[in-house]
TORPA-879996 format. One record per residue (C-alpha): x, z, y; residue number from 1. Coordinates in Angstrom, 2 decimals. Layout:
# TORPA-879996
(rec (X, Z, Y), NUM),
...
END
This chain:
# TORPA-879996
(rec (-11.99, 131.80, -194.97), 1),
(rec (-12.87, 130.14, -192.71), 2),
(rec (-15.59, 128.35, -194.17), 3),
(rec (-17.31, 128.55, -190.79), 4),
(rec (-15.12, 125.95, -189.14), 5),
(rec (-14.79, 122.19, -189.39), 6),
(rec (-12.27, 122.38, -192.24), 7),
(rec (-13.89, 121.50, -195.54), 8),
(rec (-12.44, 120.36, -198.85), 9),
(rec (-11.90, 116.65, -199.32), 10),
(rec (-14.56, 115.30, -201.68), 11),
(rec (-17.44, 117.42, -200.38), 12),
(rec (-19.47, 119.89, -202.40), 13),
(rec (-17.93, 120.81, -205.76), 14),
(rec (-19.84, 120.03, -208.93), 15),
(rec (-21.53, 123.01, -210.55), 16),
(rec (-21.12, 123.55, -214.28), 17),
(rec (-21.71, 126.56, -216.50), 18),
(rec (-18.55, 128.54, -217.09), 19),
(rec (-17.76, 131.76, -218.94), 20),
(rec (-14.94, 133.88, -217.54), 21),
(rec (-13.04, 135.65, -220.30), 22),
(rec (-10.73, 138.52, -219.50), 23),
(rec (-7.25, 137.72, -220.81), 24),
(rec (-3.81, 139.24, -220.57), 25),
(rec (-1.74, 137.15, -218.18), 26),
(rec (1.60, 135.82, -219.33), 27),
(rec (4.16, 134.78, -216.69), 28),
(rec (2.95, 131.71, -214.84), 29),
(rec (-0.52, 131.73, -216.40), 30),
(rec (-3.97, 131.84, -214.80), 31),
(rec (-6.63, 134.43, -215.61), 32),
(rec (-7.99, 137.79, -214.34), 33),
(rec (-5.32, 140.30, -213.37), 34),
(rec (-5.40, 143.95, -212.28), 35),
(rec (-6.11, 144.02, -208.56), 36),
(rec (-3.52, 145.35, -206.16), 37),
(rec (-4.33, 147.86, -203.42), 38),
(rec (-6.91, 149.46, -205.73), 39),
(rec (-7.28, 153.25, -205.97), 40),
(rec (-9.11, 154.67, -209.03), 41),
(rec (-11.64, 157.44, -208.36), 42),
(rec (-12.42, 160.42, -210.65), 43),
(rec (-15.85, 159.04, -211.53), 44),
(rec (-14.54, 155.65, -212.72), 45),
(rec (-15.16, 153.83, -209.46), 46),
(rec (-12.28, 152.07, -207.70), 47),
(rec (-11.64, 151.83, -203.96), 48),
(rec (-10.41, 148.36, -202.97), 49),
(rec (-8.16, 148.13, -199.90), 50),
(rec (-7.60, 144.38, -199.77), 51),
(rec (-10.17, 143.63, -197.06), 52),
(rec (-11.70, 145.73, -194.32), 53),
(rec (-14.91, 146.35, -196.27), 54),
(rec (-12.85, 148.72, -198.45), 55),
(rec (-15.51, 148.50, -201.15), 56),
(rec (-16.07, 151.37, -203.56), 57),
(rec (-16.61, 149.33, -206.72), 58),
(rec (-18.39, 151.12, -209.52), 59),
(rec (-17.98, 150.23, -213.23), 60),
(rec (-19.61, 146.95, -214.12), 61),
(rec (-19.99, 145.93, -210.47), 62),
(rec (-18.12, 143.67, -208.07), 63),
(rec (-17.10, 144.11, -204.46), 64),
(rec (-18.84, 142.28, -201.64), 65),
(rec (-16.57, 139.27, -202.23), 66),
(rec (-18.01, 138.83, -205.73), 67),
(rec (-14.62, 138.30, -207.38), 68),
(rec (-13.18, 141.83, -207.70), 69),
(rec (-14.83, 143.47, -210.68), 70),
(rec (-14.58, 146.99, -212.06), 71),
(rec (-14.18, 146.75, -215.82), 72),
(rec (-14.00, 150.18, -217.44), 73),
(rec (-12.34, 151.77, -214.41), 74),
(rec (-9.87, 148.95, -213.76), 75),
(rec (-10.43, 146.64, -210.80), 76),
(rec (-9.75, 143.05, -211.84), 77),
(rec (-9.06, 140.11, -209.53), 78),
(rec (-11.22, 137.63, -211.44), 79),
(rec (-10.50, 134.68, -209.13), 80),
(rec (-6.81, 134.60, -210.05), 81),
(rec (-5.88, 131.00, -210.77), 82),
(rec (-9.50, 129.76, -210.70), 83),
(rec (-9.05, 126.92, -208.22), 84),
(rec (-12.37, 125.58, -207.00), 85),
(rec (-11.04, 123.18, -204.34), 86),
(rec (-7.70, 121.52, -203.65), 87),
(rec (-6.63, 118.68, -201.38), 88),
(rec (-3.71, 117.24, -199.46), 89),
(rec (-4.60, 117.77, -195.79), 90),
(rec (-2.93, 117.04, -192.46), 91),
(rec (-1.65, 120.36, -191.15), 92),
(rec (-3.62, 119.64, -187.97), 93),
(rec (-6.82, 120.01, -190.01), 94),
(rec (-6.21, 123.73, -190.58), 95),
(rec (-6.05, 123.58, -187.50), 96),
(rec (-2.38, 124.38, -186.81), 97),
(rec (-1.03, 122.34, -183.91), 98),
(rec (2.25, 124.19, -183.32), 99),
(rec (3.52, 124.16, -186.91), 100),
(rec (5.47, 121.15, -188.27), 101),
(rec (3.35, 118.53, -186.44), 102),
(rec (2.43, 115.53, -188.52), 103),
(rec (3.18, 117.20, -191.86), 104),
(rec (0.78, 117.76, -194.76), 105),
(rec (-0.42, 120.90, -196.53), 106),
(rec (-1.49, 121.29, -200.17), 107),
(rec (-4.72, 123.23, -199.69), 108),
(rec (-6.21, 125.48, -202.37), 109),
(rec (-9.14, 127.86, -202.71), 110),
(rec (-10.80, 130.00, -205.32), 111),
(rec (-14.44, 131.14, -205.19), 112),
(rec (-15.49, 134.18, -203.15), 113),
(rec (-15.57, 135.54, -199.62), 114),
(rec (-16.05, 138.96, -197.96), 115),
(rec (-18.14, 137.31, -195.22), 116),
(rec (-21.69, 136.01, -195.62), 117),
(rec (-21.79, 133.69, -192.62), 118),
(rec (-25.16, 132.04, -192.04), 119),
(rec (-23.36, 129.00, -190.61), 120),
(rec (-20.77, 128.59, -193.38), 121),
(rec (-19.75, 124.98, -194.01), 122),
(rec (-18.27, 125.83, -197.41), 123),
(rec (-21.01, 128.21, -198.46), 124),
(rec (-21.26, 126.96, -202.07), 125),
(rec (-17.71, 127.97, -202.96), 126),
(rec (-17.43, 130.88, -200.53), 127),
(rec (-20.70, 132.56, -201.42), 128),
(rec (-21.23, 131.11, -204.88), 129),
(rec (-20.25, 134.29, -206.78), 130),
(rec (-22.65, 136.40, -204.71), 131),
(rec (-25.45, 133.84, -205.05), 132),
(rec (-24.96, 133.40, -208.78), 133),
(rec (-23.87, 129.76, -208.61), 134),
(rec (-21.95, 128.29, -211.53), 135),
(rec (-18.87, 126.78, -209.95), 136),
(rec (-16.66, 124.28, -211.68), 137),
(rec (-13.10, 125.59, -211.45), 138),
(rec (-9.71, 124.47, -212.67), 139),
(rec (-7.34, 127.08, -214.05), 140),
(rec (-3.93, 126.75, -212.41), 141),
(rec (-0.88, 128.96, -212.48), 142),
(rec (1.18, 129.57, -209.33), 143),
(rec (3.89, 127.38, -210.82), 144),
(rec (1.40, 124.56, -211.27), 145),
(rec (0.19, 124.82, -207.66), 146),
(rec (3.73, 124.57, -206.32), 147),
(rec (4.57, 121.71, -208.68), 148),
(rec (1.50, 119.76, -207.54), 149),
(rec (2.27, 120.46, -203.88), 150),
(rec (5.77, 119.08, -204.29), 151),
(rec (4.52, 116.06, -206.22), 152),
(rec (2.05, 115.35, -203.39), 153),
(rec (4.86, 115.43, -200.82), 154),
(rec (3.38, 118.40, -198.96), 155),
(rec (5.46, 120.50, -196.61), 156),
(rec (3.23, 123.56, -196.99), 157),
(rec (0.76, 125.33, -199.23), 158),
(rec (-2.40, 126.37, -197.37), 159),
(rec (-4.67, 129.15, -198.64), 160),
(rec (-7.96, 128.08, -197.15), 161),
(rec (-11.58, 126.83, -197.45), 162),
(rec (-12.70, 130.40, -198.31), 163),
(rec (-11.26, 133.68, -197.06), 164),
(rec (-7.93, 133.78, -198.94), 165),
(rec (-7.80, 137.56, -198.99), 166),
(rec (-10.14, 137.43, -201.98), 167),
(rec (-7.38, 135.78, -204.04), 168),
(rec (-4.54, 137.80, -202.55), 169),
(rec (-2.69, 138.33, -205.85), 170),
(rec (-2.74, 134.60, -206.61), 171),
(rec (-1.67, 133.72, -203.07), 172),
(rec (1.25, 136.16, -203.15), 173),
(rec (2.54, 134.87, -206.49), 174),
(rec (2.11, 131.26, -205.39), 175),
(rec (3.57, 131.94, -201.95), 176),
(rec (6.78, 133.44, -203.31), 177),
(rec (7.34, 130.41, -205.54), 178),
(rec (6.41, 128.03, -202.72), 179),
(rec (8.91, 129.60, -200.34), 180),
(rec (11.64, 129.43, -202.99), 181),
(rec (10.85, 125.72, -203.34), 182),
(rec (11.23, 125.15, -199.59), 183),
(rec (7.53, 125.01, -198.74), 184),
(rec (5.81, 126.86, -195.91), 185),
(rec (2.80, 129.09, -196.56), 186),
(rec (-0.26, 128.87, -194.31), 187),
(rec (-3.03, 131.51, -194.14), 188),
(rec (-6.38, 130.15, -192.89), 189),
(rec (-8.50, 133.23, -192.49), 190),
(rec (-11.47, 135.08, -191.06), 191),
(rec (-9.08, 137.93, -190.29), 192),
(rec (-10.50, 140.60, -192.58), 193),
(rec (-7.33, 141.53, -194.45), 194),
(rec (-6.32, 145.18, -194.16), 195),
(rec (-2.98, 146.20, -192.70), 196),
(rec (-1.89, 147.06, -196.24), 197),
(rec (-2.60, 143.50, -197.37), 198),
(rec (-0.91, 142.03, -194.31), 199),
(rec (2.14, 144.14, -195.08), 200),
(rec (2.37, 142.35, -198.43), 201),
(rec (1.84, 138.96, -196.82), 202),
(rec (4.48, 139.47, -194.13), 203),
(rec (7.36, 138.20, -196.28), 204),
(rec (5.40, 135.21, -197.59), 205),
(rec (3.22, 133.70, -194.85), 206),
(rec (4.78, 131.53, -192.13), 207),
(rec (1.73, 130.79, -190.00), 208),
(rec (-1.95, 131.69, -189.79), 209),
(rec (-5.03, 130.38, -188.08), 210),
(rec (-7.59, 133.13, -187.57), 211),
(rec (-11.28, 132.59, -186.84), 212),
(rec (-12.25, 134.81, -183.95), 213),
(rec (-15.93, 133.99, -184.22), 214),
(rec (-17.23, 136.12, -181.38), 215),
(rec (-16.37, 139.05, -179.17), 216),
(rec (-19.66, 140.74, -180.00), 217),
(rec (-19.87, 143.18, -182.90), 218),
(rec (-23.61, 142.50, -183.24), 219),
(rec (-22.83, 138.82, -183.86), 220),
(rec (-20.48, 139.75, -186.70), 221),
(rec (-23.00, 142.14, -188.23), 222),
(rec (-26.01, 139.82, -188.01), 223),
(rec (-24.47, 136.44, -188.78), 224),
(rec (-21.41, 137.31, -190.90), 225),
(rec (-22.05, 140.64, -192.64), 226),
(rec (-18.87, 142.04, -191.09), 227),
(rec (-17.53, 143.79, -187.97), 228),
(rec (-15.43, 142.72, -185.00), 229),
(rec (-12.92, 145.58, -184.74), 230),
(rec (-11.17, 144.93, -188.09), 231),
(rec (-10.71, 141.28, -187.12), 232),
(rec (-8.99, 142.21, -183.87), 233),
(rec (-6.83, 144.73, -185.71), 234),
(rec (-5.83, 142.17, -188.34), 235),
(rec (-4.90, 139.62, -185.69), 236),
(rec (-2.62, 142.15, -184.03), 237),
(rec (-1.14, 143.13, -187.40), 238),
(rec (-0.40, 139.49, -188.24), 239),
(rec (1.38, 139.05, -184.92), 240),
(rec (3.35, 142.27, -185.44), 241),
(rec (4.38, 140.96, -188.87), 242),
(rec (6.08, 138.01, -187.18), 243),
(rec (3.60, 135.41, -188.44), 244),
(rec (2.93, 132.51, -186.06), 245),
(rec (-0.72, 132.67, -184.93), 246),
(rec (-3.31, 130.22, -183.70), 247),
(rec (-6.92, 131.23, -183.01), 248),
(rec (-10.11, 129.25, -183.58), 249),
(rec (-13.60, 129.89, -182.20), 250),
(rec (-16.51, 127.86, -183.52), 251),
(rec (-18.83, 127.57, -180.50), 252),
(rec (-22.44, 127.88, -181.69), 253),
(rec (-25.26, 127.10, -179.24), 254),
(rec (-27.31, 130.17, -178.39), 255),
(rec (-25.14, 132.47, -180.50), 256),
(rec (-21.68, 132.80, -178.94), 257),
(rec (-21.49, 130.09, -176.28), 258),
(rec (-22.25, 132.10, -173.15), 259),
(rec (-19.48, 132.20, -170.55), 260),
(rec (-18.98, 136.00, -170.51), 261),
(rec (-18.30, 135.95, -174.24), 262),
(rec (-15.94, 132.97, -174.06), 263),
(rec (-14.11, 134.63, -171.17), 264),
(rec (-13.78, 137.83, -173.20), 265),
(rec (-12.24, 135.96, -176.14), 266),
(rec (-9.85, 133.93, -173.98), 267),
(rec (-8.82, 136.97, -171.93), 268),
(rec (-8.14, 139.04, -175.05), 269),
(rec (-5.97, 136.30, -176.55), 270),
(rec (-3.97, 135.91, -173.34), 271),
(rec (-3.44, 139.66, -172.86), 272),
(rec (-2.90, 140.69, -176.45), 273),
(rec (-1.18, 137.71, -178.07), 274),
(rec (0.34, 135.98, -175.06), 275),
(rec (-0.57, 132.96, -172.93), 276),
(rec (1.19, 130.45, -175.20), 277),
(rec (-0.99, 131.33, -178.21), 278),
(rec (-3.05, 128.22, -179.05), 279),
(rec (-6.83, 128.60, -178.86), 280),
(rec (-8.95, 126.01, -180.67), 281),
(rec (-12.56, 125.84, -179.51), 282),
(rec (-14.46, 123.84, -182.11), 283),
(rec (-17.81, 122.07, -182.16), 284),
(rec (-20.48, 123.55, -184.41), 285),
(rec (-22.49, 121.23, -186.62), 286),
(rec (-25.68, 122.40, -188.39), 287),
(rec (-24.87, 124.02, -191.75), 288),
(rec (-26.26, 126.35, -194.41), 289),
(rec (-28.86, 128.65, -192.82), 290),
(rec (-28.42, 127.38, -189.24), 291),
(rec (-29.71, 123.87, -189.84), 292),
(rec (-32.12, 124.26, -186.94), 293),
(rec (-29.34, 124.88, -184.41), 294),
(rec (-28.09, 121.71, -182.68), 295),
(rec (-24.47, 120.62, -182.52), 296),
(rec (-22.47, 122.04, -179.63), 297),
(rec (-22.88, 119.90, -176.49), 298),
(rec (-19.66, 118.34, -175.26), 299),
(rec (-20.21, 119.94, -171.84), 300),
(rec (-20.11, 123.39, -173.44), 301),
(rec (-16.85, 122.57, -175.22), 302),
(rec (-15.26, 121.23, -172.04), 303),
(rec (-16.32, 124.37, -170.17), 304),
(rec (-14.94, 126.59, -172.94), 305),
(rec (-11.57, 124.84, -172.63), 306),
(rec (-11.66, 125.36, -168.86), 307),
(rec (-12.39, 129.06, -169.39), 308),
(rec (-9.38, 129.31, -171.66), 309),
(rec (-7.12, 127.77, -169.06), 310),
(rec (-8.62, 129.96, -166.33), 311),
(rec (-7.69, 132.97, -168.47), 312),
(rec (-4.08, 131.81, -168.43), 313),
(rec (-3.88, 130.16, -171.85), 314),
(rec (-1.40, 127.28, -171.84), 315),
(rec (-2.60, 125.57, -175.02), 316),
(rec (-6.37, 125.15, -175.40), 317),
(rec (-7.69, 122.51, -177.79), 318),
(rec (-11.18, 121.18, -178.45), 319),
(rec (-11.81, 120.44, -182.12), 320),
(rec (-14.42, 118.44, -183.97), 321),
(rec (-14.98, 116.33, -180.86), 322),
(rec (-12.37, 113.56, -180.93), 323),
(rec (-14.22, 111.58, -178.28), 324),
(rec (-13.12, 114.18, -175.72), 325),
(rec (-9.42, 113.58, -176.31), 326),
(rec (-8.58, 117.27, -175.78), 327),
(rec (-6.14, 117.82, -178.65), 328),
(rec (-2.84, 116.83, -177.02), 329),
(rec (-0.10, 119.37, -176.36), 330),
(rec (1.55, 119.64, -172.95), 331),
(rec (4.55, 121.65, -171.86), 332),
(rec (3.62, 125.11, -170.60), 333),
(rec (6.33, 124.75, -167.97), 334),
(rec (6.19, 121.30, -166.41), 335),
(rec (3.03, 119.82, -167.93), 336),
(rec (4.83, 116.97, -169.72), 337),
(rec (2.94, 115.41, -172.63), 338),
(rec (4.69, 116.68, -175.76), 339),
(rec (2.45, 115.83, -178.73), 340),
(rec (-0.29, 113.20, -178.87), 341),
(rec (-3.04, 113.50, -181.48), 342),
(rec (-5.78, 111.09, -182.45), 343),
(rec (-7.71, 111.26, -185.74), 344),
(rec (-4.87, 113.24, -187.34), 345),
(rec (-2.35, 110.66, -186.21), 346),
(rec (0.43, 112.55, -184.46), 347),
(rec (3.23, 111.45, -182.15), 348),
(rec (5.73, 114.05, -180.99), 349),
(rec (7.99, 113.72, -177.95), 350),
(rec (9.78, 117.01, -178.60), 351),
(rec (13.55, 116.83, -178.79), 352),
(rec (15.46, 117.71, -181.95), 353),
(rec (15.38, 121.39, -180.96), 354),
(rec (11.61, 121.54, -180.41), 355),
(rec (11.92, 121.46, -176.62), 356),
(rec (10.29, 119.56, -173.79), 357),
(rec (12.45, 116.50, -173.09), 358),
(rec (11.93, 116.89, -169.33), 359),
(rec (12.53, 120.59, -168.63), 360),
(rec (14.01, 121.72, -171.99), 361),
(rec (11.46, 124.51, -172.32), 362),
(rec (10.92, 125.31, -176.02), 363),
(rec (7.38, 124.76, -177.30), 364),
(rec (5.99, 127.97, -178.79), 365),
(rec (5.46, 127.62, -182.52), 366),
(rec (7.37, 127.22, -185.77), 367),
(rec (8.83, 124.24, -187.60), 368),
(rec (9.00, 122.19, -184.41), 369),
(rec (12.61, 121.10, -184.68), 370),
(rec (13.28, 117.49, -185.54), 371),
(rec (10.04, 116.00, -184.20), 372),
(rec (7.06, 114.75, -186.19), 373),
(rec (7.17, 115.15, -189.98), 374),
END
């Protein structure tokens, strides 16, 4: 995930209860461990996983870095399949996705596991639970059940979120295909560590993604996340090339990634590589997990970050987790007209029925914007 951002499951920390995972053969529509995709067996019984950029070589009896892809007798199993550890009906703006069906709701799901080990993770219990040996209470759900519950809740989308969804890729793909057939959008809320092979599979399923671009410093990724920067940049480009609508989030952490040269590097890369109408969400950090001694991001830093984004040519820069600043409204990239007002997840859209500015008729960049607020 994106367990590093402000988005957390409704209801707080999940209860922990002892649970035994039994390997079962999956019948259509059932939950349970399944053979992992993008897995290449090796002559010595190990398996190379190509789902995330770690590309773990998983030896018999071991798991990958994510903690939920296990080599059992030379077969790599996706043990998180259908093991839902968090679910909630969220405003789509909470993802945050501001240019996708404004005012609609998303049925958000997560399983345990994550390829990142962020020291500032807000959802660390469920994201890092498998690696830390925590007993997580999960609910076994089939893809059919997820879609049924999303429809019953009145959601317009299914969001794969709270942890890095690449770890439950098989479950997300099966759910996503059913969700799309039922008229629901699919949202990918991610740290951006999926491989190009995985993104190729997601291309026909995912409608929109928000990617955490945590820093523009590889040392930051190595020290604080247990990952690298280059694969994240490559995945972002691959998602854009796949035709998936993209928004980018940067959690601004005091003393870690809040210096102006770094913020300018991020904003400039977004503008040059993804285009000036790509939304950039700069979000306030609050103390979490192993960074409890780091203070919350000062409002002045957030305001300056937004200014840096605009100076880089970005038309849509938003400040998250700081509602007192009132910097979450959307304005037309052409004439500056106020198009969408947001306050505490209350949304009012002034877009016309075609998703355009009512003053200059310039279309707002995004997807699902026709027809106004949902």
